PDB file with one MODEL, atoms N, CA, C and O in Angstrom:
MODEL        1
ATOM      1  N   UNK A   1     -60.562  66.438  45.980  1.00  0.00           N
ATOM      2  CA  UNK A   1     -61.681  67.365  46.029  1.00  0.00           C
ATOM      3  C   UNK A   1     -61.439  68.431  47.092  1.00  0.00           C
ATOM      4  O   UNK A   1     -60.682  68.236  48.043  1.00  0.00           O
ATOM      5  N   UNK A   2     -62.092  69.533  46.901  1.00  0.00           N
ATOM      6  CA  UNK A   2     -61.979  70.659  47.826  1.00  0.00           C
ATOM      7  C   UNK A   2     -63.086  70.539  48.869  1.00  0.00           C
ATOM      8  O   UNK A   2     -64.266  70.573  48.518  1.00  0.00           O
ATOM      9  N   UNK A   3     -62.731  70.401  50.131  1.00  0.00           N
ATOM     10  CA  UNK A   3     -63.713  70.205  51.201  1.00  0.00           C
ATOM     11  C   UNK A   3     -64.014  71.474  51.978  1.00  0.00           C
ATOM     12  O   UNK A   3     -64.521  71.402  53.098  1.00  0.00           O
ATOM     13  N   UNK A   4     -63.717  72.625  51.415  1.00  0.00           N
ATOM     14  CA  UNK A   4     -63.989  73.892  52.095  1.00  0.00           C
ATOM     15  C   UNK A   4     -65.312  74.474  51.614  1.00  0.00           C
ATOM     16  O   UNK A   4     -65.741  74.227  50.487  1.00  0.00           O
ATOM     17  N   UNK A   5     -65.962  75.264  52.503  1.00  0.00           N
ATOM     18  CA  UNK A   5     -67.165  75.983  52.101  1.00  0.00           C
ATOM     19  C   UNK A   5     -66.775  77.072  51.110  1.00  0.00           C
ATOM     20  O   UNK A   5     -65.695  77.651  51.231  1.00  0.00           O
ATOM     21  N   UNK A   6     -67.631  77.361  50.132  1.00  0.00           N
ATOM     22  CA  UNK A   6     -67.357  78.477  49.219  1.00  0.00           C
ATOM     23  C   UNK A   6     -67.324  79.802  49.980  1.00  0.00           C
ATOM     24  O   UNK A   6     -67.964  79.947  51.021  1.00  0.00           O
ATOM     25  N   UNK A   7     -66.584  80.746  49.459  1.00  0.00           N
ATOM     26  CA  UNK A   7     -66.517  82.086  50.050  1.00  0.00           C
ATOM     27  C   UNK A   7     -67.880  82.764  49.945  1.00  0.00           C
ATOM     28  O   UNK A   7     -68.713  82.373  49.128  1.00  0.00           O
ATOM     29  N   UNK A   8     -68.103  83.780  50.776  1.00  0.00           N
ATOM     30  CA  UNK A   8     -69.337  84.567  50.693  1.00  0.00           C
ATOM     31  C   UNK A   8     -69.412  85.242  49.329  1.00  0.00           C
ATOM     32  O   UNK A   8     -68.386  85.558  48.726  1.00  0.00           O
ATOM     33  N   UNK A   9     -70.618  85.458  48.853  1.00  0.00           N
ATOM     34  CA  UNK A   9     -70.889  86.027  47.523  1.00  0.00           C
ATOM     35  C   UNK A   9     -70.458  85.098  46.402  1.00  0.00           C
ATOM     36  O   UNK A   9     -70.129  85.548  45.304  1.00  0.00           O
ATOM     37  N   UNK A  10     -70.462  83.804  46.680  1.00  0.00           N
ATOM     38  CA  UNK A  10     -70.115  82.795  45.682  1.00  0.00           C
ATOM     39  C   UNK A  10     -71.393  82.323  44.988  1.00  0.00           C
ATOM     40  O   UNK A  10     -72.383  82.011  45.650  1.00  0.00           O
ATOM     41  N   UNK A  11     -71.372  82.272  43.658  1.00  0.00           N
ATOM     42  CA  UNK A  11     -72.509  81.791  42.882  1.00  0.00           C
ATOM     43  C   UNK A  11     -72.033  80.604  42.060  1.00  0.00           C
ATOM     44  O   UNK A  11     -71.119  80.733  41.245  1.00  0.00           O
ATOM     45  N   UNK A  12     -72.653  79.444  42.276  1.00  0.00           N
ATOM     46  CA  UNK A  12     -72.312  78.238  41.526  1.00  0.00           C
ATOM     47  C   UNK A  12     -73.576  77.737  40.832  1.00  0.00           C
ATOM     48  O   UNK A  12     -74.439  77.139  41.475  1.00  0.00           O
ATOM     49  N   UNK A  13     -73.687  77.971  39.554  1.00  0.00           N
ATOM     50  CA  UNK A  13     -74.824  77.508  38.753  1.00  0.00           C
ATOM     51  C   UNK A  13     -74.264  76.650  37.633  1.00  0.00           C
ATOM     52  O   UNK A  13     -73.738  77.167  36.647  1.00  0.00           O
ATOM     53  N   UNK A  14     -74.378  75.340  37.789  1.00  0.00           N
ATOM     54  CA  UNK A  14     -73.868  74.417  36.778  1.00  0.00           C
ATOM     55  C   UNK A  14     -74.896  73.327  36.534  1.00  0.00           C
ATOM     56  O   UNK A  14     -75.308  72.634  37.465  1.00  0.00           O
ATOM     57  N   UNK A  15     -75.309  73.176  35.285  1.00  0.00           N
ATOM     58  CA  UNK A  15     -76.284  72.139  34.969  1.00  0.00           C
ATOM     59  C   UNK A  15     -77.593  72.374  35.698  1.00  0.00           C
ATOM     60  O   UNK A  15     -78.161  73.465  35.646  1.00  0.00           O
ATOM     61  N   UNK A  16     -78.071  71.330  36.385  1.00  0.00           N
ATOM     62  CA  UNK A  16     -79.345  71.420  37.092  1.00  0.00           C
ATOM     63  C   UNK A  16     -79.170  71.667  38.584  1.00  0.00           C
ATOM     64  O   UNK A  16     -80.116  71.512  39.357  1.00  0.00           O
ATOM     65  N   UNK A  17     -77.966  72.051  38.989  1.00  0.00           N
ATOM     66  CA  UNK A  17     -77.684  72.325  40.398  1.00  0.00           C
ATOM     67  C   UNK A  17     -77.239  73.773  40.547  1.00  0.00           C
ATOM     68  O   UNK A  17     -76.399  74.254  39.787  1.00  0.00           O
ATOM     69  N   UNK A  18     -77.806  74.461  41.528  1.00  0.00           N
ATOM     70  CA  UNK A  18     -77.429  75.851  41.777  1.00  0.00           C
ATOM     71  C   UNK A  18     -77.194  76.053  43.265  1.00  0.00           C
ATOM     72  O   UNK A  18     -77.881  75.471  44.105  1.00  0.00           O
ATOM     73  N   UNK A  19     -76.221  76.881  43.571  1.00  0.00           N
ATOM     74  CA  UNK A  19     -75.886  77.191  44.960  1.00  0.00           C
ATOM     75  C   UNK A  19     -75.336  78.597  44.987  1.00  0.00           C
ATOM     76  O   UNK A  19     -74.551  78.982  44.120  1.00  0.00           O
ATOM     77  N   UNK A  20     -75.740  79.358  45.970  1.00  0.00           N
ATOM     78  CA  UNK A  20     -75.082  80.641  46.201  1.00  0.00           C
ATOM     79  C   UNK A  20     -75.038  80.894  47.697  1.00  0.00           C
ATOM     80  O   UNK A  20     -75.890  80.434  48.457  1.00  0.00           O
ATOM     81  N   UNK A  21     -74.042  81.622  48.083  1.00  0.00           N
ATOM     82  CA  UNK A  21     -73.843  81.945  49.493  1.00  0.00           C
ATOM     83  C   UNK A  21     -73.581  83.435  49.589  1.00  0.00           C
ATOM     84  O   UNK A  21     -72.775  83.987  48.840  1.00  0.00           O
ATOM     85  N   UNK A  22     -74.256  84.066  50.500  1.00  0.00           N
ATOM     86  CA  UNK A  22     -74.057  85.495  50.705  1.00  0.00           C
ATOM     87  C   UNK A  22     -73.815  85.747  52.184  1.00  0.00           C
ATOM     88  O   UNK A  22     -74.223  84.941  53.021  1.00  0.00           O
ATOM     89  N   UNK A  23     -73.168  86.836  52.516  1.00  0.00           N
ATOM     90  CA  UNK A  23     -72.973  87.158  53.933  1.00  0.00           C
ATOM     91  C   UNK A  23     -74.288  87.628  54.550  1.00  0.00           C
ATOM     92  O   UNK A  23     -75.189  88.072  53.838  1.00  0.00           O
ATOM     93  N   UNK A  24     -74.393  87.533  55.850  1.00  0.00           N
ATOM     94  CA  UNK A  24     -75.567  88.051  56.540  1.00  0.00           C
ATOM     95  C   UNK A  24     -76.443  86.961  57.118  1.00  0.00           C
ATOM     96  O   UNK A  24     -76.078  85.786  57.141  1.00  0.00           O
ATOM     97  N   UNK A  25     -77.609  87.379  57.584  1.00  0.00           N
ATOM     98  CA  UNK A  25     -78.569  86.479  58.228  1.00  0.00           C
ATOM     99  C   UNK A  25     -79.201  85.534  57.217  1.00  0.00           C
ATOM    100  O   UNK A  25     -79.170  85.775  56.010  1.00  0.00           O
ATOM    101  N   UNK A  26     -79.773  84.456  57.735  1.00  0.00           N
ATOM    102  CA  UNK A  26     -80.438  83.461  56.900  1.00  0.00           C
ATOM    103  C   UNK A  26     -81.894  83.884  56.672  1.00  0.00           C
ATOM    104  O   UNK A  26     -82.729  83.751  57.567  1.00  0.00           O
ATOM    105  N   UNK A  27     -82.188  84.384  55.496  1.00  0.00           N
ATOM    106  CA  UNK A  27     -83.538  84.749  55.079  1.00  0.00           C
ATOM    107  C   UNK A  27     -83.505  84.912  53.569  1.00  0.00           C
ATOM    108  O   UNK A  27     -82.425  84.941  52.980  1.00  0.00           O
ATOM    109  N   UNK A  28     -84.657  85.020  52.933  1.00  0.00           N
ATOM    110  CA  UNK A  28     -84.711  85.222  51.485  1.00  0.00           C
ATOM    111  C   UNK A  28     -84.690  86.714  51.196  1.00  0.00           C
ATOM    112  O   UNK A  28     -85.673  87.420  51.427  1.00  0.00           O
ATOM    113  N   UNK A  29     -83.576  87.177  50.697  1.00  0.00           N
ATOM    114  CA  UNK A  29     -83.413  88.595  50.388  1.00  0.00           C
ATOM    115  C   UNK A  29     -83.758  88.857  48.923  1.00  0.00           C
ATOM    116  O   UNK A  29     -83.996  87.926  48.153  1.00  0.00           O
ATOM    117  N   UNK A  30     -83.781  90.105  48.559  1.00  0.00           N
ATOM    118  CA  UNK A  30     -83.999  90.489  47.163  1.00  0.00           C
ATOM    119  C   UNK A  30     -82.920  89.873  46.274  1.00  0.00           C
ATOM    120  O   UNK A  30     -83.213  89.398  45.176  1.00  0.00           O
ATOM    121  N   UNK A  31     -81.682  89.880  46.745  1.00  0.00           N
ATOM    122  CA  UNK A  31     -80.573  89.291  45.989  1.00  0.00           C
ATOM    123  C   UNK A  31     -80.789  87.800  45.790  1.00  0.00           C
ATOM    124  O   UNK A  31     -80.521  87.281  44.706  1.00  0.00           O
ATOM    125  N   UNK A  32     -81.272  87.095  46.816  1.00  0.00           N
ATOM    126  CA  UNK A  32     -81.556  85.661  46.677  1.00  0.00           C
ATOM    127  C   UNK A  32     -82.562  85.420  45.555  1.00  0.00           C
ATOM    128  O   UNK A  32     -82.364  84.550  44.707  1.00  0.00           O
ATOM    129  N   UNK A  33     -83.645  86.201  45.558  1.00  0.00           N
ATOM    130  CA  UNK A  33     -84.672  86.031  44.528  1.00  0.00           C
ATOM    131  C   UNK A  33     -84.129  86.358  43.140  1.00  0.00           C
ATOM    132  O   UNK A  33     -84.454  85.670  42.173  1.00  0.00           O
ATOM    133  N   UNK A  34     -83.317  87.388  43.033  1.00  0.00           N
ATOM    134  CA  UNK A  34     -82.743  87.742  41.732  1.00  0.00           C
ATOM    135  C   UNK A  34     -81.863  86.613  41.213  1.00  0.00           C
ATOM    136  O   UNK A  34     -81.916  86.283  40.028  1.00  0.00           O
ATOM    137  N   UNK A  35     -81.061  86.023  42.077  1.00  0.00           N
ATOM    138  CA  UNK A  35     -80.196  84.902  41.668  1.00  0.00           C
ATOM    139  C   UNK A  35     -81.029  83.673  41.322  1.00  0.00           C
ATOM    140  O   UNK A  35     -80.728  82.967  40.360  1.00  0.00           O
ATOM    141  N   UNK A  36     -82.079  83.417  42.107  1.00  0.00           N
ATOM    142  CA  UNK A  36     -82.963  82.296  41.824  1.00  0.00           C
ATOM    143  C   UNK A  36     -83.625  82.461  40.459  1.00  0.00           C
ATOM    144  O   UNK A  36     -83.661  81.519  39.668  1.00  0.00           O
ATOM    145  N   UNK A  37     -84.150  83.656  40.181  1.00  0.00           N
ATOM    146  CA  UNK A  37     -84.825  83.892  38.903  1.00  0.00           C
ATOM    147  C   UNK A  37     -83.855  83.836  37.730  1.00  0.00           C
ATOM    148  O   UNK A  37     -84.218  83.351  36.658  1.00  0.00           O
ATOM    149  N   UNK A  38     -82.632  84.322  37.911  1.00  0.00           N
ATOM    150  CA  UNK A  38     -81.626  84.232  36.845  1.00  0.00           C
ATOM    151  C   UNK A  38     -81.351  82.770  36.513  1.00  0.00           C
ATOM    152  O   UNK A  38     -81.228  82.413  35.342  1.00  0.00           O
ATOM    153  N   UNK A  39     -81.254  81.930  37.525  1.00  0.00           N
ATOM    154  CA  UNK A  39     -81.012  80.505  37.302  1.00  0.00           C
ATOM    155  C   UNK A  39     -82.231  79.846  36.653  1.00  0.00           C
ATOM    156  O   UNK A  39     -82.076  79.047  35.730  1.00  0.00           O
ATOM    157  N   UNK A  40     -83.435  80.167  37.119  1.00  0.00           N
ATOM    158  CA  UNK A  40     -84.653  79.605  36.532  1.00  0.00           C
ATOM    159  C   UNK A  40     -84.774  79.998  35.063  1.00  0.00           C
ATOM    160  O   UNK A  40     -85.137  79.166  34.230  1.00  0.00           O
ATOM    161  N   UNK A  41     -84.478  81.246  34.736  1.00  0.00           N
ATOM    162  CA  UNK A  41     -84.516  81.695  33.340  1.00  0.00           C
ATOM    163  C   UNK A  41     -83.480  80.964  32.504  1.00  0.00           C
ATOM    164  O   UNK A  41     -83.747  80.612  31.355  1.00  0.00           O
ATOM    165  N   UNK A  42     -82.308  80.734  33.063  1.00  0.00           N
ATOM    166  CA  UNK A  42     -81.257  79.997  32.358  1.00  0.00           C
ATOM    167  C   UNK A  42     -81.734  78.576  32.038  1.00  0.00           C
ATOM    168  O   UNK A  42     -81.538  78.097  30.922  1.00  0.00           O
ATOM    169  N   UNK A  43     -82.356  77.902  33.007  1.00  0.00           N
ATOM    170  CA  UNK A  43     -82.865  76.547  32.778  1.00  0.00           C
ATOM    171  C   UNK A  43     -83.976  76.529  31.737  1.00  0.00           C
ATOM    172  O   UNK A  43     -84.095  75.577  30.965  1.00  0.00           O
ATOM    173  N   UNK A  44     -84.793  77.589  31.716  1.00  0.00           N
ATOM    174  CA  UNK A  44     -85.905  77.675  30.773  1.00  0.00           C
ATOM    175  C   UNK A  44     -85.455  78.138  29.391  1.00  0.00           C
ATOM    176  O   UNK A  44     -86.258  78.175  28.459  1.00  0.00           O
ATOM    177  N   UNK A  45     -84.179  78.492  29.252  1.00  0.00           N
ATOM    178  CA  UNK A  45     -83.667  78.939  27.959  1.00  0.00           C
ATOM    179  C   UNK A  45     -84.002  80.377  27.632  1.00  0.00           C
ATOM    180  O   UNK A  45     -83.986  80.769  26.465  1.00  0.00           O
ATOM    181  N   UNK A  46     -84.308  81.176  28.657  1.00  0.00           N
ATOM    182  CA  UNK A  46     -84.611  82.598  28.448  1.00  0.00           C
ATOM    183  C   UNK A  46     -83.382  83.437  28.758  1.00  0.00           C
ATOM    184  O   UNK A  46     -82.572  83.066  29.608  1.00  0.00           O
ATOM    185  N   UNK A  47     -83.239  84.574  28.069  1.00  0.00           N
ATOM    186  CA  UNK A  47     -82.071  85.440  28.352  1.00  0.00           C
ATOM    187  C   UNK A  47     -82.158  86.124  29.699  1.00  0.00           C
ATOM    188  O   UNK A  47     -81.256  86.876  30.070  1.00  0.00           O
TER     189      UNK A  47
ENDMDL
END
């Protein structure tokens, strides 16, 4: 297994688990919400 942290700007959405990492401070940015909603729509079966 690979024990390294994913690179910045990495998006891992597989099955019922989602993870993304972006550079910068720890807060909920517009990009975070967009990625969250894209994943939620994917789980709900929406385009």
